[in-house]
C-alpha positions, -999 to 999 in steps of 0.1 A, spaced: -2 1 1 27 26 8 46 18 -25 7 24 -44 9 54 -23 42 70 -37 34 59 -71 5 78 -69 17 110 -52 45 109 -80 24 111 -108 1 136 -91 29 156 -84 42 153 -125 5 160 -137 7 191 -114 40 205 -126 32 198 -162 -1 219 -161 19 251 -150 23 272 -181 59 283 -167 54 321 -179 70 350 -165 48 373 -139 18 348 -140 8 358 -179 -19 340 -189 -22 344 -229 -1 329 -252 3 333 -292 9 308 -317 30 322 -342 24 299 -370 49 292 -396 72 324 -386 108 322 -390 132 317 -358 146 354 -364 113 372 -364 96 352 -338 130 368 -316 120 403 -333 83 398 -321 93 387 -288 115 417 -282 93 447 -298 58 431 -290 47 402 -271 71 412 -239 57 447 -238 17 436 -247 22 413 -218 21 382 -238 34 349 -220 49 329 -244 44 319 -284 38 284 -294 63 276 -325 61 254 -353 77 218 -350 116 226 -347 129 195 -362 140 184 -395 108 175 -420 100 167 -455 102 191 -482 71 189 -504 70 204 -538 36 187 -547 14 208 -539 41 234 -536 53 237 -498 23 230 -479 20 240 -441 17 202 -432 53 192 -445 62 204 -408 39 175 -398 60 151 -416 95 146 -393 122 134 -410 149 134 -381 149 153 -347 175 177 -360 168 216 -356 169 224 -392 133 234 -403 119 260 -428 118 285 -398 154 283 -396 188 267 -381 198 248 -352 217 285 -341 187 305 -350 168 286 -328 185 287 -300 190 325 -299 156 328 -304 146 311 -271 178 327 -255 161 364 -267 126 355 -256 133 342 -223 154 375 -216 125 397 -223 100 372 -200 83 354 -227 87 313 -233 86 292 -260 66 263 -264 72 238 -295 51 219 -311 66 185 -311 57 153 -339 64 120 -326 35 99 -332 48 93 -365 75 100 -391 70 112 -428 48 94 -454 69 97 -487 107 91 -497 128 120 -504 156 146 -482 147 164 -457 149 202 -446 179 196 -433 197 177 -461 188 140 -444 180 115 -466 154 92 -459 131 66 -469 95 61 -458 88 29 -484 116 10 -464 108 25 -430 144 39 -428 151 73 -411 189 70 -406 194 107 -391 174 94 -358 180 66 -365 146 48 -370 138 15 -389 110 -7 -393 114 -25 -360 106 8 -345 70 11 -360 37 -6 -354 28 -16 -389 56 -44 -392 53 -52 -351 20 -63 -360 5 -39 -334 -22 -24 -364 -51 -46 -372 -67 -30 -396 -67 -43 -433 -54 -14 -449 -25 -5 -425 -42 29 -421 -72 37 -396 -106 29 -412 -124 34 -383 -123 59 -357 -143 34 -333 -116 14 -331 -92 25 -303 -63 -1 -315 -66 14 -350 -65 49 -340 -37 45 -317 -17 17 -337 -22 24 -376 -13 50 -397 -25 83 -398 -33 95 -436 -2 77 -447 20 85 -420 42 60 -407 31 54 -369 58 49 -344 55 22 -318 56 44 -286 56 8 -265 92 4 -271 118 17 -248 143 27 -278 112 50 -296 106 63 -262 142 71 -254 150 86 -291 121 110 -284 128 119 -248 165 126 -258 148 153 -286 124 168 -258 158 170 -238 177 189 -258 147 215 -264 149 217 -225 184 222 -226 178 250 -247 155 266 -226 121 256 -240 94 263 -211 69 233 -225 54 215 -256 21 213 -275 21 174 -284 8 168 -316 -19 137 -325 -20 123 -288 -52 106 -296 -33 84 -319 -11 72 -289 -15 51 -262 -20 78 -224 4 51 -209 29 59 -236 28 94 -232 32 89 -195 66 71 -200 80 96 -224 70 124 -202 84 103 -170 119 104 -191 117 144 -197 142 165 -174 133 196 -153 136 229 -172 169 249 -174 174 264 -141 192 294 -162 156 306 -170 132 288 -147 136 277 -109 147 247 -98 122 219 -103 103 234 -127 86 207 -150 82 213 -183 44 226 -196 31 196 -217 -5 201 -237 -15 177 -255 -37 177 -290 -68 152 -286 -93 163 -311 -126 151 -288 -162 167 -300 -179 138 -285 -190 101 -309 -159 84 -302 -144 59 -274 -113 78 -272 -116 108 -247 -100 140 -238 -97 130 -205 -80 103 -207 -48 123 -211 -53 147 -183 -29 126 -161 -1 139 -182 -7 173 -188 -33 200 -199 -50 192 -235 -65 213 -257 -102 218 -254 -118 214 -291 -154 220 -280 -144 253 -265 -142 271 -303 -172 250 -318 -197 259 -286 -183 298 -285 -186 299 -324 -225 287 -316 -228 316 -293 -213 342 -312 -231 332 -344 -264 334 -327 -274 295 -326 -269 293 -288 -278 322 -274 -247 342 -252 -271 348 -224 -266 310 -214 -225 313 -217 -224 325 -173 -213 291 -167 -193 281 -199 -166 255 -193 -166 223 -171 -206 227 -168 -210 227 -207 -191 188 -206 -158 201 -211 -126 196 -194 -121 206 -161 -106 245 -158 -70 235 -146 -64 208 -175 -77 228 -204 -65 250 -233 -86 271 -251 -85 284 -282 -111 300 -310 -95 282 -337 -61 267 -346 -36 264 -377 -56 226 -384 -93 237 -379 -97 269 -394 -90 254 -426 -115 224 -424 -89 201 -415 -86 182 -379 -119 192 -360 -128 222 -383 -163 230 -394 -181 257 -378 -151 270 -367 -146 314 -365 -112 326 -379 -98 361 -392 -123 357 -423 -151 368 -402 -133 396 -386 -162 410 -363 -170 375 -350 -138 367 -346 -133 397 -324 -160 391 -302 -151 353 -298 -113 365 -287 -127 391 -265 -148 368 -243 -124 339 -241 -95 365 -229 -123 380 -208 -141 349 -193 -122 329 -166 -117 294 -183 -88 275 -194 -53 287 -205 -57 308 -235 -39 304 -266 -45 331 -292 -38 323 -328 -15 342 -356 -22 330 -387 -17 334 -425 -41 343 -454 -45 309 -474 -70 327 -496 -93 291 -499 -61 267 -502 -60 248 -476 -30 235 -481 -16 267 -486 20 272 -468 34 306 -457 38 333 -476 72 328 -496 96 332 -526 94 314 -555 122 289 -538 100 282 -509 118 305 -486 94 320 -460 89 357 -461 92 379 -428 63 400 -415 60 437 -424 45 457 -401 24 487 -411 23 521 -393 -6 512 -370 11 478 -358 -7 456 -377 10 433 -405 12 438 -444 3 414 -467 -8 380 -460 10 377 -426 -31 380 -404 -10 389 -374 -46 386 -355 -23 387 -325 -16 423 -329 -51 435 -337 -56 460 -309 -89 444 -300 -73 415 -291 -39 422 -276 -56 444 -254 -74 420 -243 -45 396 -234 -35 429 -210 -79 424 -195 -67 390 -189 -34 393 -168 -51 422 -148 -80 398 -139 -61 366 -131 -69 347 -98 -105 366 -100 -139 351 -99 -167 354 -124 -190 386 -107 -216 410 -121 -232 389 -147 -259 407 -164 -280 401 -201 -305 409 -221 -321 375 -225 -306 371 -257 -271 381 -272 -261 410 -251 -236 404 -220 -215 417 -196 -192 406 -169 -169 416 -141 -138 396 -125 -142 410 -93 -129 448 -84 -99 443 -115 -122 443 -147 -156 442 -166 -163 436 -201 -200 446 -222 -206 429 -254 -232 436 -278 -243 411 -302 -276 417 -308 -292 439 -339 -299 470 -313 -276 493 -293 -264 482 -255 -278 510 -235 -275 501 -197 -261 513 -164 -242 485 -151 -227 471 -119 -189 467 -128 -174 462 -94 -144 487 -98 -130 514 -83 -143 551 -91 -125 564 -117 -122 573 -157 -115 543 -179 -101 534 -209 -123 510 -231 -91 489 -244 -112 481 -277 -114 517 -295 -80 526 -280 -47 526 -258 -36 541 -222 -9 566 -236 10 585 -213 -21 587 -190 -49 595 -215 -70 575 -230 -68 575 -273 -101 559 -276 -134 561 -260 -136 566 -215 -162 547 -193 -170 564 -157 -175 544 -128 -189 562 -101 -186 556 -60 -208 529 -57 -189 505 -88 -219 515 -115 -210 528 -153 -230 537 -181 -224 517 -213 -230 524 -250 -220 495 -270 -230 499 -309 -236 471 -329 -208 480 -351 -173 464 -366 -164 465 -325 -193 456 -305 -175 453 -273 -162 475 -246 -137 463 -218 -118 482 -188 -98 475 -161 -79 490 -134 -45 491 -151 -59 511 -180 -71 542 -163 -70 577 -170 -43 591 -155 -27 558 -149 9 545 -167 -6 510 -174 1 476 -160 6 443 -175 -23 453 -201 15 463 -215 39 445 -197 45 439 -164 29 456 -134 35 491 -123 22 498 -88 54 510 -74 59 552 -59 83 571 -78 116 566 -56 134 593 -42 170 602 -33 200 579 -40 183 542 -47 205 513 -60 199 511 -98 215 486 -123 215 487 -162 222 455 -184 224 460 -217 227 424 -240 262 430 -270 280 403 -283 313 414 -281 350 402 -287 383 410 -270 394 444 -269 362 460 -273 341 473 -242 306 490 -236 298 528 -225 266 544 -221 259 582 -218 225 591 -204 201 611 -180 175 631 -193 173 646 -231 179 684 -235 144 688 -251 125 676 -222 143 699 -194 160 734 -194 190 742 -176 209 718 -195 246 723 -205 278 703 -222 290 702 -188 283 673 -161 286 693 -128 265 721 -140 237 706 -163 203 700 -156 202 667 -178 229 649 -159 219 626 -131 244 621 -103 258 583 -93 284 567 -76 296 531 -85 290 501 -69 310 473 -85 348 469 -69 370 442 -76 408 441 -94 392 450 -128 416 477 -133 407 491 -168 372 493 -154 387 509 -118 404 532 -141 374 545 -161 348 550 -131 374 569 -114 360 603 -119 327 593 -130 305 613 -108 273 614 -135 254 599 -159 254 625 -187 255 631 -220 290 646 -224 317 620 -224 347 618 -200 341 639 -171 369 663 -161 386 639 -132 377 610 -155 399 591 -175 397 609 -206 400 574 -228 365 571 -213 338 572 -238 312 578 -207 300 555 -180 320 521 -182 300 488 -181 316 453 -171 310 418 -192 288 395 -172 276 356 -173 247 338 -158 272 312 -154 281 301 -121 311 284 -125 331 308 -146 362 315 -134 357 355 -128 333 369 -104 319 401 -106 322 406 -67 361 400 -64 372 403 -102 349 434 -115 336 413 -145 322 376 -151 292 359 -129 267 376 -113 233 363 -100 215 397 -109 223 380 -147 196 355 -152 199 353 -189 234 343 -202 265 356 -215 275 393 -229 249 410 -206 275 439 -198 265 457 -163 267 484 -142 257 491 -108 252 524 -95 236 545 -66 215 572 -87 200 605 -76 165 595 -85 155 631 -73 171 640 -108 153 616 -128 120 625 -147 95 607 -124 117 575 -120 129 574 -155 163 583 -172 175 580 -208 209 558 -222 224 551 -254 255 526 -254 289 530 -272 314 498 -283 346 507 -283 362 493 -317 334 479 -331 299 495 -339 302 528 -317 270 543 -308 235 530 -310 212 540 -339 179 557 -319 156 537 -303 120 537 -301 113 519 -272 77 508 -263 61 498 -228 86 476 -210 80 441 -194 93 423 -165 80 424 -130 82 463 -126 79 472 -161 60 506 -170 59 531 -195 82 562 -199 63 595 -196 78 613 -230 95 604 -259 134 602 -274 154 586 -294 169 566 -261 166 537 -237 147 546 -210 154 527 -173 137 531 -141 156 547 -112 161 522 -80 155 488 -104 174 465 -129 166 479 -162 175 453 -191 178 461 -225 201 450 -257 219 470 -281 204 484 -312 171 469 -300 138 482 -289 133 459 -260 135 468 -224 127 450 -190 125 462 -156 126 441 -123 127 451 -88 156 434 -68 
């Protein structure tokens, strides 16, 4: 009995851990950047996803896959594995590793779509150059041979060798799926090969996995594989963290295989969610009844479900498609996403697609050779051409912030008109009203929110304390008047991190409740810049001359210079020489009593590798526990006079000696991080916060601001 108790406890502990998405700052939404290149995803993490509070990215399969020319480079070639080498249409092994590092550095996690139910269906050469023979079941780059598949093992009992009936559990799990060669995951060699692949991804720094085609694998086999998988990389995650596992199981009823068979091993994609919500949005099932949407509707338990409006498969009518709403019906799609991101059920995934123009096989936008195009960003932040970038639609990306703000709050103050107009709150944090009827919603409703003027995040943003769109006034009793027309955007949504006079919260990437610091405060600045021997990094900064009067070209007398003292000691003689006499963060180069070879305030090279021979504390460079990201994070540790900043904000720009020289102008948005925040004015520089840890990248707009 004691042994049985131990095994059950271990299994429950594993499952609980694998339900946790491992997001930074408890962010509650991820986005599927379907078929994006790794380099483009890294850029998107820094310039958009972190500032707008996205928790992570589901990326397309990273492993080597079949290259198919007829039809021309279809999307589904990514789901025909050739090997577990990290060379795919999205980029090289090196590109993938850099993406994971850069996204983790700004608090955006990576979840890999992994395919190990089967191998490719046709002979050829893979995306990484590996030859293979599907007809002889020979995949030498793994390697797999005929011994590793269900067909030759005699496990498939259908007449064709493929799935002839979805009412036969054995066929569904042991026979080939549309010609794809079904691996025998009961064999320890196959299990270990898959686990080795997953462990390589974990060592790189991914946060978890979307597991493809789980319905076609025995749950016990999946449990055995996950049991061989390592904890997450402690360079990015707390010790003992388990990978987030969410399993694709298409369960819409009517088949013997059910989604809840897989919940002991992680979350499961809840395919009923998008279908049933589509019925409500289309009007065949009135929204008034959605007050208990979720488990009461025959869906998975809240903690077991990953919810979504559409995915890459069913938006094309494949894989559980039919009746799904996608980007082609923009009004309905925005309503559905608004409901999903406001309603407290499941872990949410937003879709980011490309326009396939009715060709359900079409691959991503590309050139004539099949090389994927990069998304082009319009001036309004949306994407040009065939990249749909639904995650960038204001009505969706601002609701990601709504979900972060409302996290942990229960459904409150439900209201409906008996038909297709509904409204509800999330505790005292957020409130939404949806009008899907044929006439204007005009009601005074109890929101449960503190009094104040709120930005409607559907029609605009909070920008420097002001609302760019409509506003809603909540009175001292929590009531507010809502006027929601039945137009293209028939939704009004408000939350406490988007109030007029505020500076935002995790609606733009990190809560910002801290008061402005005063007096001298410890302030640390990191700048990521890959360097070589002989190169050094400096910063200049303070306050822009266009922002403040009384600024001169002398640090000692300029109102734009900020007094500092240095905290880094140690035996680094070069740094010690440059920091001596460096009494201000200023724009003017070497100060009068500073070494004239200094280009400003010096930084030191750091790493997060605890075993590195040099330490910042003793050697003036090398390992520091404040660096949680990797190599080449240059650092300065200061005491800064916060009273000389602009409401706690200061500016910097970096200079690399014997290399790039000065950074180009920056266009920094809202910062991510445990503190985050939005600068109060604009210039072409990085903006940091006095009293905190500010993290930037050379020639990048990314910014992360954390507390100590």
